[in-house]
C-alpha positions in Angstrom: -112.1 51.4 78.3 -108.8 50.1 77.1 -108.9 47.3 79.6 -112.4 46.3 78.3 -111.1 46.3 74.8 -108.1 44.2 75.7 -110.5 41.8 77.5 -112.6 41.4 74.3 -109.4 40.8 72.3 -108.3 38.1 74.6 -111.7 36.4 74.7 -113.2 36.6 71.1 -115.4 33.6 71.6 -117.2 35.3 74.5 -117.9 38.3 72.3 -119.2 36.1 69.4 -121.3 34.1 71.9 -122.9 37.3 73.1 -123.9 38.3 69.5 -125.0 34.8 68.8 -127.3 35.0 71.8 -128.7 38.3 70.6 -129.2 36.8 67.1 -131.0 33.8 68.6 -133.3 36.1 70.6 -134.1 38.3 67.6 -134.8 35.3 65.4 -137.0 33.7 68.1 -139.1 36.9 68.3 -139.3 36.9 64.5 -140.7 33.3 64.4 -143.3 34.1 67.1 -144.3 37.3 65.3 -144.7 35.6 61.9 -146.6 32.8 63.5 -149.1 35.0 65.4 -149.5 38.0 63.0 -149.4 36.4 59.6 -150.7 33.0 60.4 -147.3 31.6 59.5 -146.7 28.1 60.9 -143.0 27.6 61.2 -142.0 24.1 60.4 -140.1 22.1 63.0 -137.0 22.6 60.9 -137.0 26.4 61.5 -136.0 26.1 65.1 -132.8 23.9 64.4 -132.0 26.4 61.5 -132.1 29.3 63.9 -130.1 27.5 66.5 -127.5 26.2 64.0 -126.9 29.7 62.5 -126.5 31.1 66.0 -123.8 28.4 66.7 -122.1 29.5 63.4 -121.8 33.0 64.8 -120.6 31.8 68.2 -117.8 29.6 66.9 -116.9 31.4 63.7 -113.4 32.4 64.9 -112.7 29.1 66.7 -113.4 26.9 63.7 -114.1 29.1 60.6 -113.9 26.3 58.0 -116.3 24.0 59.9 -118.8 26.8 60.6 -118.7 27.7 56.9 -119.6 24.2 55.9 -122.3 24.1 58.6 -123.8 27.4 57.3 -123.8 26.0 53.8 -125.6 22.8 55.0 -128.2 24.9 56.9 -128.8 27.1 53.8 -129.4 23.9 51.8 -131.8 22.7 54.4 -133.7 26.0 54.2 -134.2 25.6 50.5 -135.3 21.9 50.7 -137.7 22.3 53.6 -139.1 25.7 52.5 -137.8 27.7 55.6 -138.1 31.3 54.4 -135.5 33.9 55.2 -135.1 34.7 58.9 -133.0 37.3 60.9 -130.6 34.4 61.7 -129.6 34.3 58.1 -127.5 37.4 58.8 -125.0 34.7 60.1 -124.3 34.0 56.4 -122.7 37.4 55.9 -120.7 37.0 59.1 -119.3 33.6 58.2 -118.4 34.7 54.7 -116.5 37.7 56.1 -114.7 35.4 58.6 -113.8 32.8 56.1 -112.3 35.4 53.8 -110.4 37.1 56.7 -109.0 34.1 58.6 -110.1 30.9 56.9 -108.1 28.6 54.6 -107.8 29.6 50.9 -110.3 26.9 49.9 -112.8 28.2 52.5 -112.3 31.8 51.2 -113.1 30.7 47.6 -116.0 28.6 48.8 -117.4 31.5 50.8 -117.2 33.8 47.7 -119.0 31.3 45.5 -121.6 30.5 48.1 -122.3 34.2 48.7 -122.7 34.9 45.1 -125.1 32.0 44.7 -127.2 32.6 47.8 -129.3 35.4 46.5 -130.2 33.8 43.2 -131.1 30.5 44.8 -133.2 32.3 47.4 -135.0 34.3 44.6 -135.6 31.1 42.6 -137.1 29.3 45.7 -139.2 32.2 46.9 -139.8 34.5 43.9 -141.7 37.8 44.5 -145.2 37.6 43.1 -145.7 41.3 42.9 -142.6 42.0 40.8 -141.9 41.1 37.2 -138.8 39.4 35.8 -136.9 42.6 35.7 -137.8 43.5 39.3 -136.8 40.0 40.5 -133.4 40.3 38.6 -132.8 43.8 40.1 -133.7 42.6 43.6 -131.4 39.6 43.2 -128.5 41.8 42.2 -129.2 44.1 45.1 -129.1 41.1 47.5 -125.8 39.9 46.0 -124.0 43.1 46.9 -123.9 42.6 50.7 -122.4 39.1 50.3 -119.8 40.4 47.9 -118.9 43.3 50.2 -118.6 41.0 53.1 -116.1 38.8 51.2 -114.1 41.8 49.9 -113.9 43.3 53.4 -112.7 40.0 54.9 -110.1 39.5 52.1 -108.9 43.1 52.6 -108.4 42.4 56.3 -106.5 39.2 55.4 -104.2 41.1 53.1 -103.6 43.8 55.6 -102.7 41.3 58.4 -100.3 39.5 56.0 -98.6 42.8 55.2 -98.3 43.8 58.8 -96.9 40.3 59.7 -94.4 40.7 56.9 -93.3 44.1 58.2 -92.9 42.7 61.7 -90.9 39.7 60.4 -88.7 42.0 58.4 -88.2 44.3 61.4 -87.3 41.4 63.6 -84.8 40.1 61.0 -83.2 43.5 60.6 -82.9 43.9 64.4 -81.2 40.5 64.6 -78.9 41.4 61.8 -78.1 44.7 63.5 -77.3 42.9 66.7 -75.1 40.4 64.8 -73.2 43.3 63.1 -72.8 45.0 66.4 -71.3 41.9 68.0 -68.9 41.5 65.0 -67.9 45.2 65.4 -67.3 44.8 69.1 -65.2 41.6 68.5 -63.2 43.4 65.8 -62.6 46.4 68.0 -61.6 44.3 70.9 -59.1 42.4 68.7 -57.6 45.7 67.6 -57.4 47.0 71.2 -55.8 43.7 72.2 -53.1 44.1 69.5 -52.4 47.7 70.7 -52.2 46.7 74.3 -50.0 43.7 73.3 -47.6 46.2 71.8 -47.7 48.4 74.9 -46.9 45.5 77.2 -44.1 44.3 74.9 -42.6 47.8 74.8 -42.7 48.0 78.6 -41.1 44.6 79.0 -38.4 45.7 76.5 -37.7 48.8 78.7 -37.5 46.6 81.7 -34.9 44.3 80.0 -32.8 47.3 78.9 -32.9 48.9 82.4 -32.1 45.5 84.1 -29.1 45.1 81.8 -27.9 48.6 82.6 -28.4 48.1 86.3 -26.4 44.9 86.3 -23.6 46.6 84.3 -23.2 49.6 86.8 -24.2 47.8 90.0 -20.7 47.8 91.4 -19.4 51.0 90.0 -22.5 53.3 90.2 -25.0 52.1 92.8 -27.1 55.3 92.5 -27.6 54.7 88.8 -28.4 51.0 89.5 -30.9 52.0 92.1 -32.6 54.5 89.7 -32.7 51.8 87.1 -34.3 49.4 89.5 -36.9 52.0 90.4 -37.7 52.4 86.7 -38.0 48.6 86.3 -40.4 48.5 89.3 -42.6 51.2 88.0 -42.6 49.9 84.4 -43.3 46.4 85.7 -46.3 47.5 87.6 -47.6 49.4 84.6 -46.9 46.4 82.4 -48.8 44.1 84.8 -51.8 46.5 84.7 -51.8 46.5 80.9 -51.4 42.7 80.9 -54.6 42.4 83.0 -56.5 44.5 80.5 -55.0 42.5 77.7 -56.3 39.3 79.2 -59.8 40.7 79.2 -59.8 41.2 75.4 -57.4 38.3 74.5 -57.5 37.5 70.8 -58.7 34.1 69.8 -58.1 32.4 66.4 -56.1 35.3 64.9 -52.8 34.8 63.1 -49.7 36.1 64.7 -48.5 39.3 63.2 -44.8 39.6 62.6 -42.9 42.8 63.0 -41.1 44.9 65.6 -43.1 46.1 68.6 -43.3 49.9 68.8 -44.9 52.2 71.4 -48.5 53.3 70.7 -49.6 57.0 70.6 -49.9 58.9 73.8 -51.3 62.2 75.0 -48.0 64.0 74.1 -48.7 63.3 70.5 -52.1 65.0 70.6 -50.4 68.3 69.6 -49.2 66.6 66.5 -52.6 65.1 65.8 -54.4 68.3 66.2 -51.9 70.2 64.0 -52.6 67.6 61.3 -56.3 68.2 61.6 -55.9 72.0 61.5 -53.8 71.6 58.3 -56.7 69.6 56.8 -58.9 72.6 57.3 -60.7 72.0 60.6 -60.1 74.7 63.3 -59.4 73.1 66.6 -59.1 74.8 70.0 -56.9 72.6 72.2 -56.4 73.3 75.9 -54.8 71.3 78.7 -55.9 71.9 82.3 -54.3 70.6 85.4 -50.7 69.5 85.9 -49.5 67.1 83.2 -47.8 64.0 84.5 -46.9 60.4 83.4 -50.0 58.2 82.8 -50.5 54.5 82.3 -49.9 53.6 78.6 -53.4 52.2 78.3 -55.0 55.5 79.5 -52.8 57.5 77.1 -53.6 55.3 74.2 -57.4 55.4 75.0 -57.3 59.2 75.2 -55.5 59.6 71.9 -57.8 57.2 70.1 -60.9 59.0 71.4 -59.7 62.4 70.2 -58.6 61.0 66.9 -62.0 59.3 66.2 -64.0 62.4 67.4 -62.0 64.8 65.2 -62.2 62.5 62.2 -66.0 62.4 62.5 -66.1 66.2 62.8 -63.9 66.7 59.8 -65.9 64.3 57.6 -69.4 65.2 58.7 -69.3 68.6 60.4 -69.9 70.5 57.1 -68.5 73.8 56.1 -67.2 76.3 58.7 -67.3 73.7 61.4 -65.0 74.0 64.4 -64.0 71.8 67.3 -62.5 72.1 70.7 -60.5 69.6 72.7 -60.1 69.8 76.5 -57.6 67.6 78.4 -58.0 67.8 82.1 -55.7 66.2 84.7 -57.5 65.3 87.9 -55.9 63.8 91.0 -57.4 60.4 90.3 -58.2 60.5 86.6 -57.9 62.1 83.2 -60.9 64.0 81.7 -61.6 64.4 78.0 -64.1 66.7 76.3 -64.4 66.9 72.5 -67.1 69.2 71.1 -67.9 70.5 67.6 -70.4 73.0 66.2 -71.0 71.3 62.9 -74.2 69.8 61.5 -73.0 66.4 62.5 -73.6 62.9 61.1 -76.6 60.7 62.0 -76.3 59.2 65.5 -76.5 55.7 63.9 -73.2 56.3 62.1 -71.5 56.9 65.4 -73.1 53.7 66.8 -72.5 51.5 63.8 -69.3 52.5 62.2 -66.3 54.9 62.5 -66.2 57.8 60.2 -63.0 56.7 58.5 -64.1 53.1 58.0 -61.3 51.8 60.3 -62.9 52.1 63.6 -66.4 51.4 64.9 -67.6 54.8 66.3 -69.0 54.8 69.7 -68.8 51.1 69.9 -65.0 51.3 69.7 -64.9 54.3 72.1 -67.0 52.5 74.7 -64.8 49.4 74.4 -61.6 51.3 74.9 -63.0 53.3 77.9 -64.4 50.1 79.4 -60.9 48.5 79.2 -59.5 51.1 81.6 -62.6 51.2 83.8 -63.7 54.7 82.7 -67.0 56.2 81.6 -68.1 57.7 78.3 -71.0 60.1 77.5 -71.7 61.0 73.9 -74.6 62.7 72.1 -75.8 65.7 70.2 -75.2 69.2 71.7 -78.2 71.6 72.3 -78.3 73.9 69.3 -76.3 71.6 67.0 -73.0 69.7 66.9 -71.8 66.7 68.9 -70.1 66.2 72.3 -68.0 63.4 73.6 -67.0 63.4 77.2 -64.9 60.7 78.9 -63.3 60.1 82.3 -60.4 57.7 82.5 -59.3 56.6 86.0 -55.5 56.5 86.6 -55.8 53.3 88.6 -57.2 50.2 86.9 -60.5 48.9 88.2 -60.5 45.5 89.9 
């Protein structure tokens, strides 16, 4: 049934042609009946009138203005050549509705005026001999009502379509604005991540320089210390190279250089201090570390710290009273796992998507960008029964 309805919507002229054919048949039968039963001799003009009004119905949606003019001309011909009302005159109602619904503004006004004048002109041309003046006036008003209702219905359809089109246009515009804001948020977050990775790389390079100077100083007197320093330089250099590759992926463009001394960024060892600050602010947090702690790449540690920081800030601001949170840090053989959960009422999911809770970050957008920089995965969403859960897996080896 739905396919049939879709077919009719795609081929409106075929549907109108079918009803035009039906109207033509009914009108033809009416002419024959009046000719045989009542001795009515239809003039040669009656047949073109019937055919013309059938054409009006068939092409009403393809050319509504032209068909409206054609219907008006046919009505004038009926008055002039004394062709009484026929079943095909139903096309007048149809074209008035169509002009009001989809026609130009002038056509809609013309259809209203023509519809209101059709009944009085018809009554003046073919008055009822069995009714008095009052009866004729009442019958004229009664005939005006269908024409007025046809125009009102068509105009209502036009207004509704315009309203729906306006809603669709507004929805499209809002969607485009949302996409633009999301792109701006991603760009800003990438720029911030790039600055942080820039500081990490600069810190690693500074460590390498210091170790190289120390190794050169004790190379002859303490070879073991020099060897240890060279090993440190090697490990730090590989780590700096990995961070540099990530930095190139989010390289800043068109931003002014920031002056100041480069300092190391937060790492997982500072999570205890962060969680203690959150507890002092009034949010109970259960913090557990599973697995064997070991040194991690700076980018991974920074990403883990920022995810926990953003998640706990969201919980503190939107969890409501008596909300609690838990943080799990799991060391795997090839990765670092993070699980942050809360049992609060939570904020709308759109807030996590569109903006950070503290106004400095960008919610899940920032988290996904950070996790993506280290080749990890992120899963976030409401918990069954209430609250919010954020789960991340950060590989210890950079993805190529």
